[in-house]
C-alpha positions in Angstrom: 173.6 30.0 126.5 170.6 30.1 128.9 172.7 32.2 131.4 173.5 34.7 128.6 169.8 35.0 127.7 168.9 35.8 131.3 171.6 38.4 131.6 170.2 40.1 128.5 166.5 40.3 129.3 166.6 41.1 133.1 168.1 44.6 132.7 165.5 45.4 130.0 162.6 44.3 132.3 164.0 46.4 135.1 164.3 49.4 132.9 160.6 49.1 131.7 159.4 48.8 135.3 161.5 51.9 136.3 159.9 54.0 133.5 156.5 52.9 134.4 156.9 53.9 138.0 158.4 57.2 137.0 155.4 58.0 134.7 153.0 57.2 137.4 154.9 59.5 139.8 154.7 62.4 137.4 150.9 62.1 136.8 149.8 61.7 140.4 150.7 65.2 141.6 149.1 66.9 138.6 145.8 65.0 139.1 145.9 65.7 142.8 146.5 69.4 142.2 143.5 69.5 139.9 141.2 67.6 142.2 142.0 69.9 145.1 141.7 73.3 143.2 138.4 74.9 143.9 136.8 77.8 142.0 135.5 80.7 144.1 131.9 81.4 143.2 129.0 83.7 144.2 125.7 82.0 144.9 122.2 83.4 144.5 118.8 82.0 145.3 115.9 81.8 142.8 113.0 84.0 144.0 109.9 85.8 142.8 110.2 89.1 140.9 110.6 92.5 142.4 109.2 95.7 141.0 110.3 95.5 137.3 108.9 98.6 135.5 109.3 97.4 131.9 109.0 94.4 129.6 111.0 93.6 126.5 110.4 92.4 123.0 112.8 91.3 120.3 112.8 92.6 116.8 114.9 93.3 113.7 116.2 96.7 112.5 115.2 97.9 109.1 115.5 101.2 107.1 112.4 103.4 107.2 112.7 104.1 103.5 113.1 100.7 101.9 111.8 99.3 98.6 111.8 96.1 96.6 112.1 97.1 93.0 110.0 95.1 90.5 108.4 95.4 87.1 105.0 95.0 85.5 106.3 93.4 82.2 107.9 90.1 81.4 111.2 89.8 79.6 114.9 89.0 79.8 117.1 91.2 81.8 119.5 92.9 79.4 121.8 94.7 81.9 122.0 95.5 85.6 123.7 98.9 85.9 124.4 98.8 89.7 126.0 96.4 92.2 125.3 95.8 95.8 126.5 98.6 98.0 126.3 101.2 95.2 124.9 104.6 96.1 122.1 105.7 93.7 120.2 109.0 93.2 116.5 109.3 92.6 115.6 108.5 89.0 118.9 106.8 88.2 118.7 103.8 85.8 119.2 100.6 87.7 118.2 97.8 85.4 117.1 97.3 81.8 114.8 94.6 80.5 114.6 93.6 76.8 112.0 95.8 75.2 112.2 94.9 71.6 108.4 94.2 71.4 107.6 97.5 73.1 110.0 99.5 70.9 108.4 98.0 67.8 105.0 98.9 69.1 106.2 102.4 69.8 107.3 102.8 66.2 103.8 101.7 65.1 102.1 104.1 67.4 104.3 107.0 66.2 103.3 106.2 62.6 99.7 106.1 63.6 100.0 109.5 65.3 101.5 111.0 62.1 98.6 109.5 60.0 96.0 110.7 62.5 97.6 114.2 62.6 97.5 114.5 58.8 93.9 113.5 58.7 93.1 115.9 61.4 94.8 118.8 59.6 92.8 118.1 56.4 89.6 117.8 58.4 90.3 121.1 60.2 90.9 122.9 56.9 87.7 121.6 55.5 85.8 122.6 58.7 87.2 126.1 58.6 86.4 126.5 54.9 82.8 125.2 55.2 82.3 127.3 58.3 83.2 130.4 56.2 81.0 129.3 53.3 78.1 128.7 55.6 78.4 132.2 57.0 78.2 133.5 53.4 75.2 131.3 52.7 77.3 129.3 50.2 77.1 126.0 52.1 74.0 124.2 53.3 73.6 123.3 57.0 73.8 119.6 56.1 77.2 120.1 54.4 78.4 121.9 57.5 77.1 119.2 59.8 78.9 116.5 57.8 82.2 118.4 57.7 81.9 119.1 61.5 81.3 115.3 62.2 84.4 114.4 60.1 86.5 117.0 61.9 85.4 115.7 65.4 86.1 112.1 64.4 89.6 113.1 63.1 90.3 114.9 66.4 89.1 111.8 68.4 91.4 109.5 66.4 94.4 111.8 67.0 93.7 111.9 70.7 93.4 108.1 70.8 96.7 107.7 69.0 98.4 110.0 71.5 96.9 108.1 74.5 98.2 104.9 73.0 101.7 106.4 72.9 101.4 107.3 76.6 100.6 103.6 77.3 103.6 102.4 75.4 105.8 104.9 77.2 104.6 103.6 80.5 105.5 100.1 79.4 109.0 101.3 78.5 109.3 102.8 82.0 108.7 99.2 83.3 111.5 98.0 81.1 113.9 100.7 82.3 113.9 100.4 86.1 114.9 103.6 87.9 115.6 104.4 91.6 112.4 105.6 93.4 114.6 107.6 95.8 118.2 108.3 96.7 119.8 105.5 98.7 122.0 102.4 98.6 121.4 99.1 96.7 121.3 96.5 99.4 120.3 93.4 97.5 120.1 91.9 94.0 117.6 89.1 93.3 118.3 88.6 89.6 121.2 88.6 87.2 121.6 89.5 83.5 120.0 87.0 81.2 117.3 85.9 83.7 113.6 86.1 82.9 111.8 88.9 84.9 108.2 88.4 85.7 105.5 90.9 86.8 105.8 91.6 90.5 109.0 89.7 90.9 111.6 91.4 93.2 114.6 92.5 91.2 116.6 94.9 93.4 116.3 96.3 96.9 117.1 99.9 97.7 117.3 101.5 101.1 117.8 105.1 102.3 120.3 104.8 105.2 120.3 107.1 108.2 116.8 106.6 109.5 115.9 103.2 111.0 113.1 101.5 112.8 112.5 98.3 114.7 109.6 95.9 114.1 109.0 94.2 117.5 106.6 91.4 118.2 104.8 91.8 121.6 102.7 89.1 123.2 99.0 89.7 123.8 99.5 89.7 127.6 101.6 92.9 127.3 100.2 94.8 124.3 97.5 96.7 126.2 100.2 98.6 128.2 102.0 99.9 125.0 100.9 103.2 123.6 101.9 105.4 120.7 104.5 108.1 121.3 106.0 106.2 124.2 109.8 106.6 124.5 111.7 103.3 124.7 115.2 102.0 124.9 116.5 99.8 122.2 119.5 97.4 123.0 121.4 96.5 119.8 123.3 93.4 120.7 125.8 93.3 117.9 127.0 96.8 118.7 126.5 96.6 122.5 124.8 99.9 122.2 121.6 101.3 123.7 119.6 103.7 121.4 116.5 105.8 122.1 113.3 105.3 120.2 109.7 106.2 120.0 106.7 103.9 119.4 104.9 105.1 116.2 102.5 102.3 115.5 100.8 99.6 117.5 99.0 96.8 115.7 95.4 96.1 116.7 95.3 92.6 115.3 97.3 89.5 115.7 95.2 87.4 113.3 98.2 86.5 111.0 101.0 86.7 113.6 100.1 83.9 116.0 99.1 86.0 119.0 102.0 88.4 118.6 101.3 92.1 117.9 103.5 94.2 115.7 104.9 97.3 117.3 106.9 99.8 115.2 109.6 101.8 117.0 111.5 104.6 115.2 115.1 105.1 116.3 116.6 108.5 117.0 119.7 109.4 115.1 122.9 108.1 116.6 126.5 107.8 115.7 126.5 104.0 116.1 127.1 102.0 112.9 123.6 100.6 112.7 122.8 98.3 109.7 119.6 96.8 108.5 119.0 93.2 109.7 120.6 93.6 113.1 118.6 92.1 116.0 117.5 94.4 118.8 115.7 94.2 122.1 113.1 96.9 122.8 112.4 97.8 126.5 108.9 99.2 127.0 108.2 101.2 130.2 104.8 99.7 131.1 103.2 99.0 134.5 102.6 95.3 133.9 104.8 93.0 136.0 105.7 89.4 136.1 103.4 86.9 137.7 103.6 86.7 141.5 104.7 83.1 141.5 107.3 83.6 138.7 110.9 82.5 139.4 113.5 85.1 138.3 117.2 84.9 137.9 119.7 87.5 136.6 120.7 87.3 132.9 124.4 87.2 133.8 123.9 83.8 135.5 122.5 82.2 132.3 124.8 79.9 130.4 124.0 79.5 126.7 125.0 76.7 124.4 123.5 77.1 120.9 119.8 77.2 121.5 120.0 75.8 125.0 120.0 77.9 128.1 121.0 76.8 131.6 122.5 77.7 134.9 125.2 76.2 137.2 124.0 74.9 140.6 126.0 73.6 143.5 125.8 69.9 144.3 125.9 68.4 147.8 129.6 67.5 147.2 130.4 71.2 146.4 130.8 70.7 142.7 129.3 72.7 139.8 126.4 71.0 138.1 124.9 72.5 134.9 121.1 72.6 134.9 119.3 73.2 131.6 116.3 75.6 131.9 113.2 76.7 129.9 113.1 80.5 130.0 110.3 82.9 129.6 110.0 86.6 129.3 112.8 89.1 130.1 112.2 91.8 132.7 115.0 94.3 132.7 118.2 92.5 133.7 116.3 89.4 134.9 114.6 86.5 133.1 111.7 84.3 134.1 112.4 80.6 134.6 109.5 78.4 133.5 111.0 75.1 134.4 114.3 73.5 135.5 114.9 75.5 138.7 112.8 75.6 141.9 112.0 78.6 144.1 114.7 79.3 146.8 117.1 76.9 145.0 120.7 78.2 145.0 122.6 78.7 141.8 125.9 80.2 140.8 125.8 83.9 139.7 129.5 84.6 139.2 132.7 82.6 139.2 136.4 83.5 139.4 137.2 80.7 136.9 135.8 78.7 134.1 133.0 76.4 135.3 132.3 72.9 134.0 130.4 69.9 135.2 132.1 68.4 138.3 134.4 71.4 139.0 135.0 71.9 142.7 133.6 75.2 143.9 133.8 77.2 147.1 131.3 79.9 148.0 132.4 83.4 148.9 
C-alpha cells in the first residue's frame, strides 16, 4: 500500500514543479524587455527669462448685455412662462407673481377715480355758472371764491386718485416680469409656487453675440495696461485665440485682494463662445519677469488635478516627477517659484508615456 501511495503522489509533485518553472520562464523575458526599453526624451535646462513682451491674466467670459431679473414685491410665483434656453423678445412676459392684493387695490382706486371725477364735474359746472353770474353782478365775490376753492379741491382729489392708479400699475408691472431686452434665458433661480422677495434674482437673460472677459491683473502689472489696448484672448475650451480691446481698467483693488479688474471686449468671431468659459488674456506690456526668475516652457509642465510638476532625469537615467510651485505666465513660458533650481535639466518632450522610474535616453 505504501508503494502505491508513492507512485500516486510523485508524478503530481513533478507536474507542479514543471508548471512552476514554466511560469517563471514566461515572465522573465517580459520583465527583462520592460527593464531594457528606454524612452527617447528631449532635455532642457531651467534658466532665466528672455525678452517676453507680454503678461497674461485669467478671467471668465460673460455676455455684455446680461441681467438678473428680480421684483420689488413679495408674493408667490404663479407661473413661469419660459424655460432655460428660450429666446425672448423685449417686453415679453417671463414670469407672473400672485397679485390678488394689488388687483383688489386697483379696483378700489378705479372706484375712487370715478367718484373723484363725478365730484370734479359738479364742481366745474358750479364754477362755470358762478363765474357767469359774477360777470352779470348776480353773485358776490365771496360766493365766487367759495365755488373756486371747491373746484380746485375737486380737481386736486381727481389728480391724486389718478396718481394712485399709476402707483398701483407700477406694482402690477413688478408682478408681471417682462424681458428688458431681446435675448436668451440662461438661468432660472425659482420655480412656480415659491415665494419671491424684493431684490431676489428670479431669472437671468443674456443677449448673445457680444462678449467680454473680466480679467484679474496683479498690482505689479496693472500700471502697464491702458484703455484701448488690443489684446489676444486664448479660450481654452475651444482652443481658439480671439482678438479683444481693453475698455475699462479698475483703479482700485480695495475689495479684490490686490487684484485689479480689467474689462476686455471681444471682437465678433465665428467660434461658438459661451458665457462662463475660462479665458487667458495676453496684454502687450513692457514689463518683464524678474531677472532671477526661473522659466520653463508650458509644454513641459505635467498637471495632475491642482498639482503641477515636471519630469527630471535621475543619475541612473530614469524619469523622476518633481512637483513645482508655479508663478506668472509669460507667453509660452511659466515662472517656477520653487521645486526646480537654475540650470537644472528637465524633460521637455518624450516619445512615449513617462512615469516615475521609466528608463530614458536623451536625444
